[in-house]
N, CA, C, O and the ligand as a Tripos MOL2 file, in Angstrom:
@<TRIPOS>MOLECULE
protein
  225   223    57     0     0
PROTEIN
NO_CHARGES

@<TRIPOS>ATOM
      1 N          33.4010  -25.3740   38.7670 N.3       1 MET1
      2 CA         33.8450  -24.2150   38.3220 C.3       1 MET1
      3 C          32.7810  -23.2560   38.1030 C.2       1 MET1
      4 O          31.9860  -23.4670   37.1870 O.2       1 MET1
      5 N          32.6580  -22.1320   38.9020 N.am      2 PRO2
      6 CA         31.5300  -21.2030   38.7480 C.3       2 PRO2
      7 C          31.6020  -20.3570   37.4820 C.2       2 PRO2
      8 O          32.6670  -20.0610   36.9400 O.2       2 PRO2
      9 N          30.3810  -19.9830   37.0430 N.am      3 ALA3
     10 CA         30.2660  -19.2740   35.7250 C.3       3 ALA3
     11 C          29.9900  -17.8350   36.1720 C.2       3 ALA3
     12 O          29.7080  -17.5280   37.3310 O.2       3 ALA3
     13 N          30.1010  -16.9550   35.1130 N.am      4 ILE4
     14 CA         29.8780  -15.4750   35.3010 C.3       4 ILE4
     15 C          28.6710  -15.1480   34.5050 C.2       4 ILE4
     16 O          28.6020  -15.3710   33.2970 O.2       4 ILE4
     17 N          27.6500  -14.5730   35.2590 N.am      5 ASP5
     18 CA         26.4940  -13.9650   34.6410 C.3       5 ASP5
     19 C          26.8260  -12.8500   33.7370 C.2       5 ASP5
     20 O          27.3080  -11.8340   34.2380 O.2       5 ASP5
     21 N          26.6320  -12.9130   32.4980 N.am      6 PRO6
     22 CA         27.2360  -11.9110   31.5200 C.3       6 PRO6
     23 C          26.5340  -10.5140   31.6130 C.2       6 PRO6
     24 O          27.0050   -9.5090   31.0810 O.2       6 PRO6
     25 N          25.2960  -10.5330   32.3760 N.am      7 ILE7
     26 CA         24.5720   -9.2390   32.4480 C.3       7 ILE7
     27 C          25.0460   -8.5480   33.6940 C.2       7 ILE7
     28 O          25.4620   -7.3960   33.5760 O.2       7 ILE7
     29 N          25.0290   -9.1370   34.9090 N.am      8 CYS8
     30 CA         25.4130   -8.4900   36.0100 C.3       8 CYS8
     31 C          26.7460   -8.6420   36.5530 C.2       8 CYS8
     32 O          27.2150   -7.8960   37.4130 O.2       8 CYS8
     33 N          27.3970   -9.7130   35.9830 N.am      9 GLY9
     34 CA         28.8230   -9.9090   36.3790 C.3       9 GLY9
     35 C          28.8940  -10.7770   37.5770 C.2       9 GLY9
     36 O          30.0120  -11.0750   37.9960 O.2       9 GLY9
     37 N          27.8240  -11.2250   38.1870 N.am     10 MET10
     38 CA         27.8140  -12.0170   39.3380 C.3      10 MET10
     39 C          28.3710  -13.5020   39.0350 C.2      10 MET10
     40 O          28.2490  -14.0790   37.9540 O.2      10 MET10
     41 N          28.9330  -13.9570   40.0570 N.am     11 THR11
     42 CA         29.4690  -15.4730   39.8780 C.3      11 THR11
     43 C          28.2370  -16.2580   40.1890 C.2      11 THR11
     44 O          27.4830  -15.9990   41.1270 O.2      11 THR11
     45 N          28.0820  -17.2560   39.3190 N.am     12 VAL12
     46 CA         26.8870  -18.0580   39.4460 C.3      12 VAL12
     47 C          27.3950  -19.6420   39.3860 C.2      12 VAL12
     48 O          28.0520  -20.0870   38.4450 O.2      12 VAL12
     49 N          27.0260  -20.3400   40.4240 N.am     13 GLU13
     50 CA         27.3510  -21.6300   40.5570 C.3      13 GLU13
     51 C          26.4940  -22.3560   39.5110 C.2      13 GLU13
     52 O          25.2790  -22.1620   39.4790 O.2      13 GLU13
     53 N          27.1360  -23.2290   38.6120 N.am     14 GLU14
     54 CA         26.3830  -23.7550   37.5410 C.3      14 GLU14
     55 C          25.2010  -24.6290   38.0000 C.2      14 GLU14
     56 O          24.1540  -24.7010   37.3570 O.2      14 GLU14
     57 N          25.4300  -25.2820   39.1400 N.am     15 SER15
     58 CA         24.3460  -26.0920   39.6500 C.3      15 SER15
     59 C          23.1230  -25.2210   40.2760 C.2      15 SER15
     60 O          21.9950  -25.6900   40.4270 O.2      15 SER15
     61 N          23.4660  -23.9900   40.5960 N.am     16 LYS16
     62 CA         22.4560  -23.1400   41.0710 C.3      16 LYS16
     63 C          21.9360  -22.0070   40.3050 C.2      16 LYS16
     64 O          21.2350  -21.1130   40.7800 O.2      16 LYS16
     65 N          22.3620  -22.1090   38.9720 N.am     17 ALA17
     66 CA         22.0170  -21.1140   38.1690 C.3      17 ALA17
     67 C          20.3360  -20.9860   38.0290 C.2      17 ALA17
     68 O          19.6550  -22.0100   37.9820 O.2      17 ALA17
     69 N          19.8250  -19.8590   37.9780 N.am     18 ALA18
     70 CA         18.3540  -19.7320   37.8120 C.3      18 ALA18
     71 C          17.9220  -20.1360   36.4230 C.2      18 ALA18
     72 O          16.9310  -20.8360   36.2170 O.2      18 ALA18
     73 N          18.7560  -19.6360   35.4310 N.am     19 VAL19
     74 CA         18.5610  -19.9970   33.9770 C.3      19 VAL19
     75 C          19.8000  -20.4230   33.3330 C.2      19 VAL19
     76 O          20.8700  -19.9050   33.6500 O.2      19 VAL19
     77 N          19.7180  -21.3240   32.4580 N.am     20 ILE20
     78 CA         20.8100  -21.8100   31.7080 C.3      20 ILE20
     79 C          20.4630  -21.5850   30.2460 C.2      20 ILE20
     80 O          19.4760  -22.1550   29.7820 O.2      20 ILE20
     81 N          21.1950  -20.8060   29.5080 N.am     21 TYR21
     82 CA         20.8570  -20.4540   28.1370 C.3      21 TYR21
     83 C          21.9850  -20.5570   27.2110 C.2      21 TYR21
     84 O          23.0950  -20.0450   27.3500 O.2      21 TYR21
     85 N          21.5230  -21.3500   26.1610 N.am     22 ASN22
     86 CA         22.6190  -21.6790   25.0680 C.3      22 ASN22
     87 C          22.4570  -20.5600   23.9720 C.2      22 ASN22
     88 O          21.3960  -20.4790   23.3540 O.2      22 ASN22
     89 N          23.4830  -19.7100   23.7310 N.am     23 TYR23
     90 CA         23.5260  -18.7520   22.7400 C.3      23 TYR23
     91 C          24.6100  -18.9470   21.7800 C.2      23 TYR23
     92 O          25.7800  -18.8540   22.1510 O.2      23 TYR23
     93 N          24.2700  -19.2350   20.4630 N.am     24 LYS24
     94 CA         25.3340  -19.5300   19.5080 C.3      24 LYS24
     95 C          26.4060  -20.6370   19.9770 C.2      24 LYS24
     96 O          27.5970  -20.5490   19.6780 O.2      24 LYS24
     97 N          25.8990  -21.6200   20.6930 N.am     25 GLY25
     98 CA         26.7070  -22.7150   21.0220 C.3      25 GLY25
     99 C          27.4990  -22.5500   22.3480 C.2      25 GLY25
    100 O          28.1480  -23.4770   22.8320 O.2      25 GLY25
    101 N          27.4030  -21.2060   22.9590 N.am     26 THR26
    102 CA         27.9450  -21.0310   24.2380 C.3      26 THR26
    103 C          26.9090  -21.0590   25.3930 C.2      26 THR26
    104 O          25.8560  -20.4340   25.2740 O.2      26 THR26
    105 N          27.1500  -21.6640   26.3360 N.am     27 ILE27
    106 CA         26.1820  -21.8320   27.4640 C.3      27 ILE27
    107 C          26.5430  -20.6240   28.4700 C.2      27 ILE27
    108 O          27.6870  -20.4180   28.8750 O.2      27 ILE27
    109 N          25.4570  -19.8830   28.8070 N.am     28 TYR28
    110 CA         25.4810  -18.8450   29.8200 C.3      28 TYR28
    111 C          24.6820  -19.0640   30.8300 C.2      28 TYR28
    112 O          23.5500  -19.5120   30.6470 O.2      28 TYR28
    113 N          25.1840  -18.7630   32.0990 N.am     29 TYR29
    114 CA         24.3290  -19.0450   33.2960 C.3      29 TYR29
    115 C          23.9120  -17.6900   33.9020 C.2      29 TYR29
    116 O          24.6900  -16.7490   34.0570 O.2      29 TYR29
    117 N          22.6350  -17.6880   34.2210 N.am     30 PHE30
    118 CA         22.2140  -16.4870   34.8910 C.3      30 PHE30
    119 C          21.7290  -16.5940   36.3570 C.2      30 PHE30
    120 O          21.2260  -17.6300   36.7920 O.2      30 PHE30
    121 N          21.8890  -15.5590   37.0430 N.am     31 CYS31
    122 CA         21.6600  -15.5530   38.5220 C.3      31 CYS31
    123 C          20.1060  -15.5100   38.6940 C.2      31 CYS31
    124 O          19.5470  -15.9080   39.7160 O.2      31 CYS31
    125 N          19.4520  -14.9900   37.6020 N.am     32 ASN32
    126 CA         17.8980  -14.4290   37.7750 C.3      32 ASN32
    127 C          17.5060  -14.4810   36.3260 C.2      32 ASN32
    128 O          18.2460  -14.2790   35.3630 O.2      32 ASN32
    129 N          16.0700  -14.8190   36.3190 N.am     33 ILE33
    130 CA         15.3620  -14.8480   34.9590 C.3      33 ILE33
    131 C          15.5800  -13.4320   34.2960 C.2      33 ILE33
    132 O          15.8340  -13.3250   33.0960 O.2      33 ILE33
    133 N          15.4770  -12.4530   35.0650 N.am     34 ARG34
    134 CA         15.5280  -11.0960   34.3620 C.3      34 ARG34
    135 C          16.8150  -10.8560   33.7430 C.2      34 ARG34
    136 O          16.8320  -10.2160   32.6920 O.2      34 ARG34
    137 N          17.9740  -11.3120   34.2870 N.am     35 CYS35
    138 CA         19.1750  -11.1650   33.5250 C.3      35 CYS35
    139 C          19.1360  -11.8710   32.2520 C.2      35 CYS35
    140 O          19.6230  -11.3570   31.2450 O.2      35 CYS35
    141 N          18.5770  -13.0400   32.2380 N.am     36 LYS36
    142 CA         18.4330  -13.8090   31.0070 C.3      36 LYS36
    143 C          17.6040  -13.0740   30.0010 C.2      36 LYS36
    144 O          17.9620  -13.0300   28.8240 O.2      36 LYS36
    145 N          16.5130  -12.4980   30.4190 N.am     37 GLU37
    146 CA         15.6220  -11.7770   29.5660 C.3      37 GLU37
    147 C          16.2550  -10.4940   28.9070 C.2      37 GLU37
    148 O          15.9470  -10.0550   27.7990 O.2      37 GLU37
    149 N          17.1330   -9.9960   29.7130 N.am     38 LYS38
    150 CA         17.8260   -8.8610   29.2680 C.3      38 LYS38
    151 C          18.9080   -9.1450   28.1750 C.2      38 LYS38
    152 O          19.1080   -8.4470   27.1810 O.2      38 LYS38
    153 N          19.5570  -10.2600   28.5170 N.am     39 PHE39
    154 CA         20.4860  -10.8290   27.5650 C.3      39 PHE39
    155 C          19.9320  -11.2110   26.1750 C.2      39 PHE39
    156 O          20.4890  -10.9640   25.1060 O.2      39 PHE39
    157 N          18.7310  -11.8630   26.3470 N.am     40 GLU40
    158 CA         17.8960  -12.2990   25.2110 C.3      40 GLU40
    159 C          17.5710  -11.1860   24.2930 C.2      40 GLU40
    160 O          17.6950  -11.2710   23.0710 O.2      40 GLU40
    161 N          17.1430  -10.1200   24.9360 N.am     41 LYS41
    162 CA         16.6910   -8.8600   24.2880 C.3      41 LYS41
    163 C          17.7570   -8.2960   23.3530 C.2      41 LYS41
    164 O          17.5330   -7.8900   22.2130 O.2      41 LYS41
    165 N          18.8780   -8.3160   23.9320 N.am     42 ASP42
    166 CA         20.1000   -7.7480   23.1820 C.3      42 ASP42
    167 C          21.4060   -8.4180   23.5980 C.2      42 ASP42
    168 O          22.2460   -7.8370   24.2860 O.2      42 ASP42
    169 N          21.5380   -9.6630   23.1510 N.am     43 ALA43
    170 CA         22.7520  -10.3850   23.5260 C.3      43 ALA43
    171 C          23.9900   -9.8120   23.0030 C.2      43 ALA43
    172 O          24.9800   -9.7720   23.7330 O.2      43 ALA43
    173 N          24.0320   -9.3220   21.6970 N.am     44 GLU44
    174 CA         25.1910   -8.7250   21.2640 C.3      44 GLU44
    175 C          25.7970   -7.5950   21.9420 C.2      44 GLU44
    176 O          27.0170   -7.4690   22.0420 O.2      44 GLU44
    177 N          24.8880   -6.7130   22.4420 N.am     45 ALA45
    178 CA         25.2370   -5.5900   23.1690 C.3      45 ALA45
    179 C          25.6870   -5.9950   24.5660 C.2      45 ALA45
    180 O          26.5920   -5.3570   25.1030 O.2      45 ALA45
    181 N          25.1120   -7.0090   25.1770 N.am     46 ALA46
    182 CA         25.4700   -7.4690   26.4280 C.3      46 ALA46
    183 C          26.7500   -8.0570   26.4470 C.2      46 ALA46
    184 O          27.5470   -7.8370   27.3590 O.2      46 ALA46
    185 N          27.0140   -8.8580   25.4050 N.am     47 LEU47
    186 CA         28.3740   -9.5030   25.3390 C.3      47 LEU47
    187 C          29.5150   -8.5070   25.0290 C.2      47 LEU47
    188 O          30.6590   -8.6760   25.4530 O.2      47 LEU47
    189 N          29.1410   -7.4660   24.2700 N.am     48 GLU48
    190 CA         30.1720   -6.3460   23.9370 C.3      48 GLU48
    191 C          30.5370   -5.7060   25.1480 C.2      48 GLU48
    192 O          31.7030   -5.4910   25.4790 O.2      48 GLU48
    193 N          29.3800   -5.3560   25.9050 N.am     49 LYS49
    194 CA         29.6390   -4.4850   27.1690 C.3      49 LYS49
    195 C          30.5620   -5.3130   28.0910 C.2      49 LYS49
    196 O          31.5490   -4.7860   28.6050 O.2      49 LYS49
    197 N          30.2560   -6.5580   28.2920 N.am     50 GLY50
    198 CA         30.8180   -7.3600   29.2620 C.3      50 GLY50
    199 C          32.0200   -8.0940   28.6220 C.2      50 GLY50
    200 O          32.2590   -9.2600   28.9360 O.2      50 GLY50
    201 N          32.7860   -7.4140   27.7180 N.am     51 SER51
    202 CA         33.6700   -8.1370   26.8980 C.3      51 SER51
    203 C          34.9290   -8.6910   27.8650 C.2      51 SER51
    204 O          35.6810   -9.5690   27.4430 O.2      51 SER51
    205 N          35.0810   -8.1390   29.1100 N.am     52 GLY52
    206 CA         35.9920   -8.8050   30.0690 C.3      52 GLY52
    207 C          35.5260   -9.9670   30.8030 C.2      52 GLY52
    208 O          36.2790  -10.6890   31.4560 O.2      52 GLY52
    209 N          34.1770  -10.1510   30.6770 N.am     53 VAL53
    210 CA         33.4490  -11.0840   31.4910 C.3      53 VAL53
    211 C          33.2200  -12.3160   30.7370 C.2      53 VAL53
    212 O          32.3360  -12.2650   29.8810 O.2      53 VAL53
    213 N          33.8520  -13.4080   30.8970 N.am     54 LYS54
    214 CA         33.7780  -14.7070   30.1400 C.3      54 LYS54
    215 C          33.6530  -15.8230   31.0040 C.2      54 LYS54
    216 O          34.0930  -15.8190   32.1540 O.2      54 LYS54
    217 N          32.9570  -16.9520   30.3850 N.am     55 LEU55
    218 CA         32.9770  -18.1660   31.2210 C.3      55 LEU55
    219 C          34.3430  -18.5840   31.5790 C.2      55 LEU55
    220 O          35.2400  -18.3540   30.7670 O.2      55 LEU55
    221 N          34.6220  -19.1880   32.7260 N.am     56 GLN56
    222 CA         35.8620  -19.5830   33.0280 C.3      56 GLN56
    223 C          36.1180  -20.8770   32.3410 C.2      56 GLN56
    224 O          37.2050  -21.4410   32.4720 O.2      56 GLN56
    225 ZN         22.5130  -11.6310   37.0170 Zn       57 ZN57
@<TRIPOS>BOND
     1     1     2 1
     2     2     3 1
     3     3     4 2
     4     3     5 am
     5     5     6 1
     6     6     7 1
     7     7     8 2
     8     7     9 am
     9     9    10 1
    10    10    11 1
    11    11    12 2
    12    11    13 am
    13    13    14 1
    14    14    15 1
    15    15    16 2
    16    15    17 am
    17    17    18 1
    18    18    19 1
    19    19    20 2
    20    19    21 am
    21    21    22 1
    22    22    23 1
    23    23    24 2
    24    23    25 am
    25    25    26 1
    26    26    27 1
    27    27    28 2
    28    27    29 am
    29    29    30 1
    30    30    31 1
    31    31    32 2
    32    31    33 am
    33    33    34 1
    34    34    35 1
    35    35    36 2
    36    35    37 am
    37    37    38 1
    38    38    39 1
    39    39    40 2
    40    39    41 am
    41    41    42 1
    42    42    43 1
    43    43    44 2
    44    43    45 am
    45    45    46 1
    46    46    47 1
    47    47    48 2
    48    47    49 am
    49    49    50 1
    50    50    51 1
    51    51    52 2
    52    51    53 am
    53    53    54 1
    54    54    55 1
    55    55    56 2
    56    55    57 am
    57    57    58 1
    58    58    59 1
    59    59    60 2
    60    59    61 am
    61    61    62 1
    62    62    63 1
    63    63    64 2
    64    63    65 am
    65    65    66 1
    66    66    67 1
    67    67    68 2
    68    67    69 am
    69    69    70 1
    70    70    71 1
    71    71    72 2
    72    71    73 am
    73    73    74 1
    74    74    75 1
    75    75    76 2
    76    75    77 am
    77    77    78 1
    78    78    79 1
    79    79    80 2
    80    79    81 am
    81    81    82 1
    82    82    83 1
    83    83    84 2
    84    83    85 am
    85    85    86 1
    86    86    87 1
    87    87    88 2
    88    87    89 am
    89    89    90 1
    90    90    91 1
    91    91    92 2
    92    91    93 am
    93    93    94 1
    94    94    95 1
    95    95    96 2
    96    95    97 am
    97    97    98 1
    98    98    99 1
    99    99   100 2
   100    99   101 am
   101   101   102 1
   102   102   103 1
   103   103   104 2
   104   103   105 am
   105   105   106 1
   106   106   107 1
   107   107   108 2
   108   107   109 am
   109   109   110 1
   110   110   111 1
   111   111   112 2
   112   111   113 am
   113   113   114 1
   114   114   115 1
   115   115   116 2
   116   115   117 am
   117   117   118 1
   118   118   119 1
   119   119   120 2
   120   119   121 am
   121   121   122 1
   122   122   123 1
   123   123   124 2
   124   123   125 am
   125   125   126 1
   126   126   127 1
   127   127   128 2
   128   127   129 am
   129   129   130 1
   130   130   131 1
   131   131   132 2
   132   131   133 am
   133   133   134 1
   134   134   135 1
   135   135   136 2
   136   135   137 am
   137   137   138 1
   138   138   139 1
   139   139   140 2
   140   139   141 am
   141   141   142 1
   142   142   143 1
   143   143   144 2
   144   143   145 am
   145   145   146 1
   146   146   147 1
   147   147   148 2
   148   147   149 am
   149   149   150 1
   150   150   151 1
   151   151   152 2
   152   151   153 am
   153   153   154 1
   154   154   155 1
   155   155   156 2
   156   155   157 am
   157   157   158 1
   158   158   159 1
   159   159   160 2
   160   159   161 am
   161   161   162 1
   162   162   163 1
   163   163   164 2
   164   163   165 am
   165   165   166 1
   166   166   167 1
   167   167   168 2
   168   167   169 am
   169   169   170 1
   170   170   171 1
   171   171   172 2
   172   171   173 am
   173   173   174 1
   174   174   175 1
   175   175   176 2
   176   175   177 am
   177   177   178 1
   178   178   179 1
   179   179   180 2
   180   179   181 am
   181   181   182 1
   182   182   183 1
   183   183   184 2
   184   183   185 am
   185   185   186 1
   186   186   187 1
   187   187   188 2
   188   187   189 am
   189   189   190 1
   190   190   191 1
   191   191   192 2
   192   191   193 am
   193   193   194 1
   194   194   195 1
   195   195   196 2
   196   195   197 am
   197   197   198 1
   198   198   199 1
   199   199   200 2
   200   199   201 am
   201   201   202 1
   202   202   203 1
   203   203   204 2
   204   203   205 am
   205   205   206 1
   206   206   207 1
   207   207   208 2
   208   207   209 am
   209   209   210 1
   210   210   211 1
   211   211   212 2
   212   211   213 am
   213   213   214 1
   214   214   215 1
   215   215   216 2
   216   215   217 am
   217   217   218 1
   218   218   219 1
   219   219   220 2
   220   219   221 am
   221   221   222 1
   222   222   223 1
   223   223   224 2
@<TRIPOS>SUBSTRUCTURE
     1 MET1         2 RESIDUE 1 A MET
     2 PRO2         6 RESIDUE 1 A PRO
     3 ALA3        10 RESIDUE 1 A ALA
     4 ILE4        14 RESIDUE 1 A ILE
     5 ASP5        18 RESIDUE 1 A ASP
     6 PRO6        22 RESIDUE 1 A PRO
     7 ILE7        26 RESIDUE 1 A ILE
     8 CYS8        30 RESIDUE 1 A CYS
     9 GLY9        34 RESIDUE 1 A GLY
    10 MET10       38 RESIDUE 1 A MET
    11 THR11       42 RESIDUE 1 A THR
    12 VAL12       46 RESIDUE 1 A VAL
    13 GLU13       50 RESIDUE 1 A GLU
    14 GLU14       54 RESIDUE 1 A GLU
    15 SER15       58 RESIDUE 1 A SER
    16 LYS16       62 RESIDUE 1 A LYS
    17 ALA17       66 RESIDUE 1 A ALA
    18 ALA18       70 RESIDUE 1 A ALA
    19 VAL19       74 RESIDUE 1 A VAL
    20 ILE20       78 RESIDUE 1 A ILE
    21 TYR21       82 RESIDUE 1 A TYR
    22 ASN22       86 RESIDUE 1 A ASN
    23 TYR23       90 RESIDUE 1 A TYR
    24 LYS24       94 RESIDUE 1 A LYS
    25 GLY25       98 RESIDUE 1 A GLY
    26 THR26      102 RESIDUE 1 A THR
    27 ILE27      106 RESIDUE 1 A ILE
    28 TYR28      110 RESIDUE 1 A TYR
    29 TYR29      114 RESIDUE 1 A TYR
    30 PHE30      118 RESIDUE 1 A PHE
    31 CYS31      122 RESIDUE 1 A CYS
    32 ASN32      126 RESIDUE 1 A ASN
    33 ILE33      130 RESIDUE 1 A ILE
    34 ARG34      134 RESIDUE 1 A ARG
    35 CYS35      138 RESIDUE 1 A CYS
    36 LYS36      142 RESIDUE 1 A LYS
    37 GLU37      146 RESIDUE 1 A GLU
    38 LYS38      150 RESIDUE 1 A LYS
    39 PHE39      154 RESIDUE 1 A PHE
    40 GLU40      158 RESIDUE 1 A GLU
    41 LYS41      162 RESIDUE 1 A LYS
    42 ASP42      166 RESIDUE 1 A ASP
    43 ALA43      170 RESIDUE 1 A ALA
    44 GLU44      174 RESIDUE 1 A GLU
    45 ALA45      178 RESIDUE 1 A ALA
    46 ALA46      182 RESIDUE 1 A ALA
    47 LEU47      186 RESIDUE 1 A LEU
    48 GLU48      190 RESIDUE 1 A GLU
    49 LYS49      194 RESIDUE 1 A LYS
    50 GLY50      198 RESIDUE 1 A GLY
    51 SER51      202 RESIDUE 1 A SER
    52 GLY52      206 RESIDUE 1 A GLY
    53 VAL53      210 RESIDUE 1 A VAL
    54 LYS54      214 RESIDUE 1 A LYS
    55 LEU55      218 RESIDUE 1 A LEU
    56 GLN56      222 RESIDUE 1 A GLN
    57 ZN57       225 GROUP 0 **** ****
């Protein structure tokens, strides 16, 4: 089941994710290291913005 990159909204295959990041017990998959860095900087804002975007 592909995951959604919470920063850019892209579909990311779990096996092909550039970065896998565990935040507060939830695992997020990122297409690119930059997306993960952005997320890390301001995870709360990123999650709020993408409130429609959740892991499947
Ligand atoms: Zn991305």
